[in-house]
N, C-alpha and C positions, 0 to 999 in steps of 0.2 A: 549570437549565442552567449549564454550566461557563463559566469566563471565557475568551473568545476570545483567542488569542495566548499563553495559559499552557499549558505542556506539562510533564507528568510522565513521566520516563524511568525504567523499572524494569528492572534487570538485576543479577544477582548477580556479574557481572564488572566490577570497577572501571574497567578500560581501556575497555570498551564504553560504560559510562556517560559517561566523559570525552569519548570521540570523538563520540557523539551530541550531547551538550550543546554541545560546541565548534562543531560544524557548524551547529546550529540557532540558536545565539546570533549567528552571523554574519549571519543573516537577521532579527535583532532579536526573536526569540521569547523569552519569559520562561520559562526552563527550571528545573525542579526535578528532582533525582535521588534515587533510593532503591534501595539494593542488597537490602533485605529486602522481599520481596513482601507479607508479612503487614503490616508497618508501612506499606507503600505504600497499603493500603486506608484507613488513618487519614489519610494525607496527602491522599488524594482527598476525603475527607469534610471536612477542615479547609481545604484550599487551593482546592478546586473548579476543577481544571484543565479546559480545554476538550478536551484531547487527552491520551491516555495511550499511550505507546509501551512495550510490555512484552515482555520475552523470554518465549519459550514454555516452555523447560525450566529450572526453578528449584527448589531445595529448599524445602520448607515449603508453598508454594503455587505452582502452575504458572500460565502465562499465561492459560489458560482460566479458572482460578479468579479471577485478577485481573480478567479481563474480566467475569465474572458478578457479582463484587462491585461493580465500578464501575457496571454497568448497574442494579443494585439501588439504588445510591445516587443515580444520575442517569441515567434512561433515554435522555437526549439526548446523553450524553457520547460522544466518539469514541474508539475503542480500536483500535490497530494492533498486531498481533503480529509479533515479530521472531524468526527461528529459523534455525539452521544445518542443521536436520534436516527438510527439506521433504518432505512427502508430500501427495498429493491429499486423503487422508482428513483430515489435520489442518487443511488449508486449508478443506475443506468444513465441518468441525465448527466452526471459528472463525467462519466467515461465518454459519452457522446461529445461533450464539450472539449475533450482532450486531456482530461486528468490522467496522470500516470497510475494512480492508485487511490484507494478509499479506505481509511483506517477507522475502526470503531473504538470510541473511548469506553472504558479505560483500556489502554494498550500497554504492552510491556516495552521495556527498553530495547529488547531484542527485535521486536516488530519495527520499532521506529528506526533503529540502526539499519535493519534489513532493507527497508524501503529507500533509505538514503544511499545505501551501498548499490542498490539496483539502479537508482537514478544516475549515479556517476560511473556505473560499470563501463569499462573501456576507455575512460578519460585518463589521459596520461598524467594529468595534474591531480588525480585523486589523492586524498590525504593518505600518508603512510599508516600502516597498521590498522586500517579501517575494515579490512576484510575479515571474513569468518575463517575458522580453521579449515585447512585444505583436506579434502578426501583423497583416497587413492585415485589416480587419473582415470582408471577404467570405470569408476563409479561416480565421477564428478558430474553433477547435474548442471544444466545451463544456468547462466547468471540470473539471480533473482530467486532461485529456489531455496527453500529452507534446507539447511544442511542435514543430511541423515548420516550420522557418524557411527562407526563401529566396524568390527571385523569378525564378530561371531557369526556362526552359520545362520542363525535366525535373522540377523540384520541383513546379511548378504542375500538371503532368500527374499526378504522384503524388497530390497533394491532391485532384484531381478524381476519381481512381480510388478513393481512400479514401471520398469522399462517396458515390459510386455503390454501392460494395460494402456500406457501412454500412446502407443501406436494405433490404438483402436478408437472407434467412436462410441464405444459402449458406455452406458450410464454406470457410474461406480458409487457404491455405498461403502463408506469406511466407518466402522463403529468400534467403540471401546470406551473404557473409563476415562474420566477427566485427567488430562495430563499425559496421556499415552502417545500423543503426537498425531492426532487425526488430521489437523490442518496442515501439519508439516508434510504428511504423506500426500495430501491433496495438492499442495503447492509443488511438490516434486513431480507429480503426474502432469500437472499443467505445464511446468517448465520444459518437460521433455516431449510434449505433444505438438501437433502441428498448429495448435492455438496459442503457442507460447508468446507470440507477439501481441496477442489480445489481452485485455485486462483480466486479472484474477480478482473476483469480487466476493469476499467473505460476507456472510450475513449472520448476525447474531439473532438466532430464532427466539431467544429469551425475551428480546425487546419487542417482539411482534405479538399482538393479541391473538389468543387462540382462534378467535372467530375470523381473523384476517390472514392467518398464516398461509393457508393454501392459495388465497388470492394473491398475496405478495410474491410468493415463490413461483406460481404457475400461471397467474393471470386469471381473468374471468371475463365472461361475456356481459355486455351492457344489459342492465336490468336484472342481473342475477340476484341482487340483494333487495329487490322491490317486489 
């Protein structure tokens, strides 16, 4: 098992390495960086990180290759893939290979810290002060959920609705203006559902061509485009 709190970041872009490392060091994680994915495998073997954040598209060895190599060295290691080219197929492939999560670039510092926090949740050696603000106990979602904070009647009603919906198998549509917390609500529902142990896979629909959107999200029959 890797060392809790130690993170290896793998990306062939120096700026991406620096940005990720800077964000995570603010939360007192011990960060290692490697721009060569092949050498990264040796770093995993030598340094035994508890979490690997790896870019998906890299020369020499892609993120799936890093994921597979890491899992061979340590089946319990957490691996998160980072990519600017999101498709449902690559998300599904990474999850089937054992990835903890899949983050679409550009991502926020909150997203990055959140996935690190989830990876190390429950570890006694987790870095201090890395957690998010605590909610009232009765409303606290499971580990990994985006925090929904507030005590107003409207927020409390939203939390109640999340709890009720999470217990069902109903399809849920959350709509609203940009920045209103749609993904936060979706993550809260996921974390309280019976699927909480399964991956949460966000998809950036803007990155998908209009002609392929339905196919990527819902699949298609062979020959449908010919």
